[in-house]
Backbone as CSV, one residue per row, in Angstrom:
resi,resn,N_x,N_y,N_z,CA_x,CA_y,CA_z,C_x,C_y,C_z
1,MET,109.289,105.898,61.799,108.185,106.261,60.912,107.547,107.566,61.383
2,GLU,107.336,108.490,60.474,106.783,109.783,60.787,105.286,109.673,61.002
3,ASP,104.754,110.474,61.919,103.319,110.440,62.203,102.562,111.352,61.262
4,ILE,101.358,110.944,60.837,100.436,111.819,60.114,99.773,112.761,61.101
5,GLY,99.365,112.213,62.245,98.712,113.020,63.259,98.638,112.252,64.553
6,GLU,98.340,112.926,65.661,98.274,112.269,66.944,96.989,112.669,67.651
7,ALA,96.448,111.776,68.459,95.280,112.049,69.285,95.492,111.338,70.599
8,GLU,95.123,111.975,71.677,95.330,111.383,72.990,94.202,110.422,73.315
9,LEU,94.546,109.203,73.699,93.572,108.192,74.113,93.727,108.037,75.615
10,THR,93.157,108.972,76.394,93.323,109.006,77.834,92.203,108.254,78.518
11,ARG,92.400,108.015,79.819,91.359,107.325,80.587,90.080,108.146,80.596
12,ARG,90.242,109.481,80.701,89.056,110.341,80.669,88.292,110.174,79.365
13,ARG,89.032,110.107,78.223,88.371,109.936,76.929,87.678,108.581,76.843
14,LEU,88.324,107.542,77.399,87.693,106.226,77.420,86.383,106.262,78.193
15,LEU,86.384,106.999,79.321,85.158,107.111,80.100,84.077,107.826,79.302
16,GLU,84.485,108.886,78.565,83.504,109.593,77.756,82.904,108.694,76.694
17,LEU,83.718,107.789,76.183,83.244,106.872,75.145,82.528,105.653,75.706
18,GLY,82.486,105.562,77.040,81.853,104.401,77.645,82.710,103.166,77.547
19,LEU,84.045,103.343,77.511,84.946,102.203,77.312,85.771,101.909,78.559
20,ALA,85.294,102.322,79.731,85.987,101.962,80.963,85.622,100.528,81.299
21,LEU,86.279,99.590,80.634,85.904,98.183,80.697,87.025,97.370,81.312
22,PRO,86.742,96.146,81.741,87.797,95.261,82.203,88.761,94.976,81.064
23,PRO,89.999,94.537,81.371,91.016,94.340,80.337,90.579,93.497,79.160
24,LEU,89.874,92.391,79.376,89.483,91.527,78.259,88.467,92.219,77.376
25,ALA,87.533,92.932,77.972,86.537,93.627,77.176,87.154,94.809,76.440
26,LEU,88.172,95.432,77.049,88.811,96.587,76.433,89.449,96.222,75.108
27,LEU,89.990,95.012,74.988,90.618,94.589,73.726,89.623,94.647,72.584
28,GLY,88.416,94.136,72.794,87.411,94.198,71.755,86.958,95.625,71.483
29,ALA,86.910,96.465,72.537,86.481,97.849,72.359,87.477,98.652,71.551
30,LEU,88.735,98.252,71.534,89.750,98.982,70.774,89.404,99.043,69.295
31,ALA,88.714,98.048,68.783,88.314,98.083,67.372,87.401,99.271,67.107
32,ASP,86.482,99.546,68.040,85.591,100.682,67.876,86.342,101.991,68.007
33,VAL,87.292,102.050,68.949,88.114,103.241,69.111,88.932,103.479,67.850
34,ALA,89.497,102.394,67.294,90.296,102.514,66.075,89.452,103.065,64.938
35,GLU,88.246,102.528,64.766,87.392,102.978,63.669,87.008,104.429,63.856
36,ALA,86.763,104.836,65.120,86.404,106.224,65.374,87.565,107.150,65.050
37,ALA,88.792,106.713,65.356,89.959,107.549,65.114,90.325,107.598,63.638
38,VAL,90.258,106.460,62.974,90.605,106.408,61.560,89.509,107.013,60.708
39,GLY,88.279,106.897,61.171,87.135,107.365,60.397,86.170,106.227,60.190
40,PRO,84.882,106.508,60.125,83.907,105.424,59.966,84.074,104.739,58.625
41,LEU,83.742,103.461,58.598,83.768,102.735,57.340,82.668,103.282,56.435
42,PRO,82.997,103.639,55.196,81.965,104.176,54.314,80.946,103.114,53.954
43,ALA,79.745,103.572,53.608,78.705,102.633,53.208,79.156,101.896,51.953
44,THR,78.847,100.614,51.899,79.209,99.821,50.725,78.299,100.194,49.564
45,PRO,78.862,100.669,48.442,78.012,101.058,47.312,77.452,99.845,46.600
46,ALA,76.354,100.022,45.882,75.794,98.929,45.102,76.751,98.529,43.989
47,VAL,77.389,99.544,43.365,78.378,99.290,42.324,79.560,100.206,42.581
48,ALA,80.756,99.654,42.633,81.945,100.448,42.879,82.380,101.144,41.600
49,ASP,83.445,101.949,41.730,84.066,102.577,40.573,84.375,101.502,39.540
50,PRO,83.971,101.699,38.282,84.222,100.657,37.276,85.702,100.376,37.063
51,ASP,86.573,101.292,37.528,88.006,101.087,37.401,88.605,100.412,38.638
52,GLU,87.745,99.995,39.577,88.236,99.332,40.783,89.045,98.099,40.405
53,GLU,90.254,98.004,40.958,91.142,96.897,40.621,91.240,95.908,41.777
54,PRO,91.374,94.632,41.496,91.579,93.655,42.569,92.892,93.920,43.302
55,THR,92.935,93.531,44.542,94.173,93.639,45.313,95.256,92.780,44.668
56,PRO,96.446,93.336,44.431,97.498,92.563,43.765,97.965,91.388,44.620
57,PRO,98.202,90.243,44.011,98.749,89.104,44.750,100.251,89.233,44.938
58,GLN,100.764,88.585,45.982,102.202,88.436,46.188,102.456,87.051,46.772
59,GLY,103.685,86.565,46.631,104.022,85.230,47.111,103.882,85.104,48.619
60,GLU,103.613,83.882,49.070,103.430,83.660,50.510,104.748,83.579,51.260
61,GLY,105.882,83.378,50.545,107.164,83.276,51.229,107.330,81.932,51.923
62,PRO,108.445,81.760,52.624,108.740,80.447,53.210,108.170,80.215,54.604
63,PHE,107.455,81.196,55.168,107.092,81.101,56.585,105.615,80.844,56.849
64,PHE,104.824,80.589,55.813,103.408,80.292,56.055,103.262,78.955,56.771
65,ALA,102.302,78.892,57.707,101.987,77.644,58.412,100.469,77.498,58.463
66,PRO,99.926,76.368,58.032,98.472,76.176,58.073,97.982,75.954,59.509
67,ARG,96.654,75.982,59.654,95.992,75.675,60.933,96.396,76.640,62.053
68,SER,96.427,77.938,61.729,96.675,78.937,62.771,95.437,79.062,63.651
69,PRO,95.571,79.586,64.865,94.411,79.758,65.741,93.437,80.800,65.182
70,ARG,92.171,80.631,65.508,91.177,81.642,65.126,91.147,82.719,66.202
71,ARG,91.530,83.941,65.823,91.592,85.039,66.787,91.818,86.353,66.049
72,ARG,91.382,87.446,66.659,91.596,88.771,66.095,92.916,89.374,66.548
73,SER,93.397,88.991,67.705,94.676,89.492,68.203,95.735,88.418,68.014
74,ILE,96.797,88.742,67.249,97.857,87.767,67.010,99.139,88.141,67.747
75,VAL,99.099,89.203,68.544,100.296,89.619,69.279,100.320,88.933,70.641
76,PRO,101.392,88.219,70.977,101.457,87.538,72.269,101.541,88.541,73.421
77,ARG,101.026,88.151,74.556,101.089,89.002,75.739,102.551,89.297,76.083
78,GLY,102.864,90.556,76.302,104.208,90.954,76.704,105.212,91.075,75.577
79,ALA,104.800,90.808,74.334,105.740,90.904,73.208,106.131,92.366,72.985
80,PRO,107.395,92.635,72.651,107.804,94.012,72.385,107.233,94.515,71.067
81,GLY,107.235,95.831,70.903,106.787,96.418,69.648,105.577,97.312,69.814
82,THR,105.432,98.260,68.912,104.295,99.179,68.909,103.034,98.451,68.482
83,ARG,101.993,98.561,69.271,100.744,97.876,68.970,100.032,98.527,67.789
84,VAL,99.343,97.692,67.010,98.650,98.126,65.797,97.236,97.566,65.806
85,THR,96.262,98.383,65.424,94.924,97.899,65.113,94.652,98.224,63.654
86,LEU,94.454,97.187,62.864,94.199,97.322,61.436,92.752,96.928,61.168
87,THR,92.025,97.796,60.479,90.628,97.526,60.156,90.426,97.631,58.647
88,GLY,89.317,97.102,58.170,89.005,97.202,56.749,87.892,96.251,56.371
89,ARG,87.731,96.046,55.066,86.673,95.195,54.553,87.218,94.279,53.467
90,VAL,86.478,93.237,53.195,86.726,92.381,52.033,85.571,92.628,51.072
91,LEU,85.907,93.093,49.861,84.907,93.494,48.878,85.145,92.796,47.547
92,THR,84.121,92.764,46.714,84.280,92.338,45.333,84.668,93.560,44.501
93,THR,85.021,93.343,43.238,85.361,94.459,42.365,84.155,95.340,42.069
94,ARG,82.950,94.881,42.397,81.737,95.687,42.255,81.356,96.384,43.557
95,GLY,82.250,96.335,44.533,82.023,97.043,45.784,81.104,96.347,46.758
96,ARG,80.822,95.084,46.527,79.926,94.357,47.424,80.717,93.624,48.492
97,PRO,80.231,93.603,49.729,80.951,92.905,50.796,80.981,91.403,50.570
98,VAL,81.991,90.776,51.135,82.119,89.319,51.057,81.951,88.775,52.480
99,PRO,80.712,88.486,52.895,80.489,87.992,54.258,81.211,86.661,54.481
100,GLY,81.775,86.507,55.660,82.398,85.241,56.018,83.712,84.958,55.323
101,ALA,84.290,85.956,54.655,85.588,85.741,54.015,86.626,85.349,55.062
102,LEU,87.496,84.425,54.710,88.567,83.977,55.591,89.785,84.874,55.402
103,LEU,90.348,85.368,56.516,91.582,86.145,56.487,92.587,85.471,57.409
104,ASP,93.720,85.074,56.876,94.765,84.384,57.635,96.015,85.259,57.599
105,PHE,96.424,85.775,58.769,97.549,86.702,58.868,98.754,86.017,59.511
106,TRP,99.951,86.370,59.042,101.182,85.960,59.725,102.267,86.986,59.433
107,GLN,103.201,87.139,60.360,104.223,88.175,60.235,105.404,87.884,61.157
108,ALA,106.465,88.661,60.967,107.613,88.614,61.874,107.303,89.411,63.138
109,ASP,108.052,89.143,64.197,107.916,89.945,65.410,108.689,91.252,65.247
110,ALA,108.781,92.040,66.307,109.419,93.357,66.232,110.906,93.272,65.900
111,ARG,111.506,92.104,66.094,112.929,91.922,65.785,113.141,91.336,64.387
112,GLY,112.058,91.088,63.663,112.170,90.551,62.312,112.252,89.041,62.251
113,ALA,111.861,88.351,63.335,111.936,86.886,63.377,110.541,86.280,63.321
114,TYR,110.393,85.187,62.566,109.142,84.437,62.498,109.175,83.280,63.490
115,ASP,108.015,82.953,64.018,107.878,81.776,64.873,107.560,80.584,63.974
116,ASP,108.532,79.690,63.788,108.310,78.531,62.908,108.005,77.256,63.680
117,ARG,107.749,77.390,64.988,107.408,76.224,65.807,106.047,76.356,66.479
118,GLY,105.573,77.581,66.600,104.296,77.815,67.275,103.428,78.771,66.486
119,HIS,102.628,79.571,67.199,101.649,80.428,66.542,101.766,81.877,66.982
120,ARG,102.964,82.295,67.392,103.167,83.711,67.705,103.034,84.523,66.415
121,PHE,102.271,85.595,66.494,102.023,86.473,65.349,101.427,85.715,64.162
122,ARG,100.519,84.817,64.467,99.774,84.075,63.449,98.324,83.933,63.920
123,GLY,97.402,84.022,62.997,96.007,83.823,63.356,95.085,84.068,62.176
124,HIS,93.902,83.452,62.230,92.912,83.668,61.172,91.596,84.108,61.783
125,GLN,90.734,84.680,60.960,89.422,85.154,61.390,88.495,85.169,60.185
126,ARG,87.204,85.378,60.465,86.197,85.509,59.421,85.677,86.947,59.387
127,ALA,85.518,87.490,58.187,84.874,88.791,58.050,83.418,88.687,58.499
128,ASP,82.876,89.794,58.995,81.493,89.769,59.468,80.516,89.868,58.298
129,SER,79.234,90.066,58.595,78.193,90.054,57.564,78.323,91.205,56.579
130,ARG,79.117,92.225,56.944,79.357,93.350,56.040,80.783,93.328,55.483
131,GLY,81.432,92.190,55.607,82.769,92.042,55.050,83.866,92.688,55.862
132,ARG,83.594,93.085,57.093,84.567,93.815,57.902,85.450,92.877,58.728
133,TYR,86.678,93.328,58.980,87.597,92.592,59.846,88.338,93.584,60.745
134,VAL,88.903,93.065,61.838,89.749,93.843,62.750,90.932,92.968,63.126
135,LEU,92.143,93.497,62.991,93.347,92.769,63.377,94.106,93.569,64.419
136,HIS,94.428,92.930,65.557,95.283,93.519,66.577,96.640,92.837,66.501
137,THR,97.703,93.621,66.328,99.038,93.045,66.217,100.067,94.065,66.683
138,ALA,101.304,93.923,66.242,102.369,94.878,66.528,103.122,95.138,65.231
139,VAL,103.762,96.300,65.139,104.527,96.624,63.934,105.623,95.578,63.758
140,PRO,105.659,94.892,62.617,106.691,93.868,62.406,108.056,94.497,62.155
141,GLY,109.098,93.774,62.524,110.444,94.237,62.237,110.820,93.918,60.799
142,HIS,111.894,94.549,60.334,112.405,94.221,59.006,113.624,93.316,59.170
143,TYR,113.978,92.629,58.120,115.153,91.760,58.145,115.835,91.843,56.794
144,SER,116.945,91.196,56.629,117.772,91.348,55.439,116.971,91.173,54.145
145,GLY,116.962,92.209,53.329,116.294,92.155,52.042,114.820,92.450,52.061
146,ARG,114.199,92.557,53.237,112.756,92.773,53.334,112.439,93.946,54.247
147,THR,111.506,94.768,53.789,110.992,95.843,54.606,109.920,95.294,55.555
148,ARG,109.331,96.144,56.380,108.260,95.716,57.286,107.030,95.312,56.471
149,HIS,106.433,94.173,56.810,105.273,93.715,56.043,104.479,92.688,56.843
150,ILE,103.230,92.524,56.464,102.340,91.509,57.035,101.837,90.641,55.886
151,HIS,101.923,89.344,56.040,101.393,88.401,55.053,99.912,88.143,55.344
152,VAL,99.153,87.873,54.285,97.744,87.544,54.487,97.234,86.702,53.323
153,LYS,96.366,85.753,53.641,95.577,85.029,52.658,94.114,85.426,52.878
154,VAL,93.444,85.819,51.802,92.046,86.233,51.874,91.257,85.343,50.924
155,GLN,90.202,84.721,51.447,89.478,83.739,50.642,87.969,83.881,50.826
156,ALA,87.268,84.139,49.730,85.808,84.099,49.762,85.359,82.650,49.893
157,PRO,84.212,82.401,50.517,83.739,81.021,50.655,83.699,80.284,49.321
158,ARG,84.309,79.114,49.306,84.307,78.218,48.144,84.994,78.820,46.916
159,ARG,85.928,79.730,47.145,86.690,80.323,46.041,88.183,80.218,46.344
160,PRO,89.050,80.342,45.333,90.495,80.310,45.580,90.936,81.479,46.454
161,ALA,92.018,81.296,47.188,92.517,82.328,48.092,93.405,83.320,47.354
162,LEU,93.316,84.580,47.753,94.277,85.603,47.358,95.381,85.619,48.410
163,THR,96.628,85.473,47.985,97.776,85.588,48.888,98.491,86.879,48.555
164,THR,98.736,87.723,49.573,99.385,89.000,49.326,100.119,89.461,50.581
165,GLN,100.645,90.692,50.543,101.383,91.263,51.669,100.994,92.725,51.816
166,LEU,101.002,93.223,53.050,100.705,94.618,53.326,101.973,95.328,53.789
167,TYR,102.093,96.602,53.397,103.268,97.401,53.729,102.860,98.671,54.459
168,PHE,103.848,99.359,55.026,103.588,100.533,55.857,104.183,101.782,55.225
169,PRO,103.480,102.918,55.335,103.978,104.162,54.730,105.238,104.676,55.437
170,ARG,106.036,105.431,54.674,107.187,106.175,55.189,108.225,105.292,55.876
171,VAL,108.421,104.100,55.352,109.475,103.210,55.844,110.618,103.258,54.835
172,ALA,111.806,103.648,55.295,112.927,103.840,54.379,113.256,102.574,53.590
173,ALA,113.114,101.412,54.231,113.486,100.155,53.580,112.538,99.773,52.446
174,ASN,111.395,100.456,52.325,110.471,100.141,51.233,111.151,100.251,49.872
175,ARG,111.962,101.293,49.700,112.551,101.524,48.375,113.619,100.501,48.006
176,ASP,114.117,99.739,48.987,115.153,98.745,48.717,114.610,97.319,48.650
177,ASP,113.310,97.160,48.892,112.701,95.828,48.878,112.149,95.558,47.483
178,PRO,112.665,94.553,46.772,112.203,94.303,45.401,110.744,93.866,45.321
179,LEU,110.158,93.427,46.435,108.763,92.991,46.427,107.784,94.106,46.785
180,PHE,108.292,95.213,47.275,107.409,96.296,47.719,106.521,96.776,46.580
181,ASP,105.218,96.948,46.892,104.237,97.421,45.921,103.419,98.519,46.592
182,PRO,103.488,99.761,46.114,102.756,100.854,46.766,101.246,100.659,46.785
183,ARG,100.719,99.792,45.913,99.282,99.521,45.927,98.858,98.739,47.165
184,LEU,99.844,98.201,47.886,99.571,97.389,49.072,99.904,98.128,50.366
185,LEU,100.029,99.444,50.289,100.301,100.236,51.483,99.057,100.344,52.370
186,VAL,99.256,100.170,53.673,98.191,100.429,54.644,97.824,101.905,54.562
187,GLU,96.540,102.207,54.590,96.057,103.580,54.484,95.675,104.130,55.853
188,ARG,95.525,105.457,55.899,95.111,106.163,57.127,95.995,105.771,58.306
189,TRP,97.274,105.685,58.065,98.252,105.243,59.052,98.546,106.392,60.001
190,ARG,98.219,106.223,61.278,98.408,107.299,62.243,98.616,106.733,63.632
191,LYS,98.954,107.609,64.553,99.215,107.222,65.927,98.134,107.801,66.834
192,VAL,97.589,106.963,67.696,96.625,107.381,68.704,97.124,106.859,70.031
193,GLY,97.534,107.770,70.910,98.178,107.335,72.144,99.449,106.598,71.800
194,GLY,99.631,105.407,72.355,100.804,104.603,72.046,100.548,103.535,71.007
195,ARG,99.428,103.636,70.304,99.008,102.608,69.353,98.939,103.178,67.942
196,ARG,99.285,102.363,66.949,99.131,102.733,65.550,97.795,102.198,65.022
197,LEU,97.170,102.989,64.155,95.925,102.602,63.518,96.105,102.651,62.003
198,GLY,95.446,101.740,61.296,95.529,101.734,59.842,94.317,101.076,59.246
199,ARG,94.220,101.181,57.927,93.046,100.687,57.216,93.491,100.068,55.890
200,PHE,92.918,98.907,55.540,93.152,98.336,54.230,91.937,97.519,53.827
201,ASP,91.406,97.801,52.625,90.297,97.031,52.069,90.840,96.069,51.025
202,PHE,90.509,94.807,51.157,90.906,93.794,50.174,89.798,93.686,49.113
203,VAL,90.188,93.722,47.856,89.240,93.613,46.746,89.509,92.321,45.994
204,LEU,88.498,91.463,45.940,88.641,90.159,45.307,87.917,90.131,43.964
205,ASP,88.573,89.541,42.985,87.945,89.341,41.677,87.249,87.988,41.701
206,LEU,85.926,88.000,41.822,85.154,86.762,41.947,84.401,86.410,40.662
207,HIS,84.798,86.993,39.551,84.140,86.661,38.271,84.504,85.241,37.840
């Protein structure tokens, strides 16, 4: 995958940012580093563009498993693959945040294999009071007939869930995947140090 741009995330830069933290604390700080590199989240407008469209649904596929662990990082320690921090918001079609929205992510590992016995590369979380979420994972592998993708269920409290999939820019296999939808591409996809950063806002139709 071709890079849009690169920025060095050195120890000196971490010190400048006040992020010289122990390993466990550093994981949480990466969300702030990611947001700074990708760009700050824009203020939520009172009313969004009247042409704002809900995020398109896609099938969950055969690998969904209920009761995943609650966590922001779904990548197992020591797993191969390029690390990814994905940030974004859950919004209504009127541009309003959906506090406490449930986001349940699952994906293949870097070799294109799903864990169907445990919870590797699986996890759920709740959006914060401004509808924001942060996901730490690794770039998923592709497998026969499918390009790289991440599955997700997004559900506002007491409402039906949206099931969809996210895709990555500049992946050759995108054009051969019959399920690929360019409206579901991760945005602001770039490399910072050895980590990929991206952004995707989920828009729910709650009428």
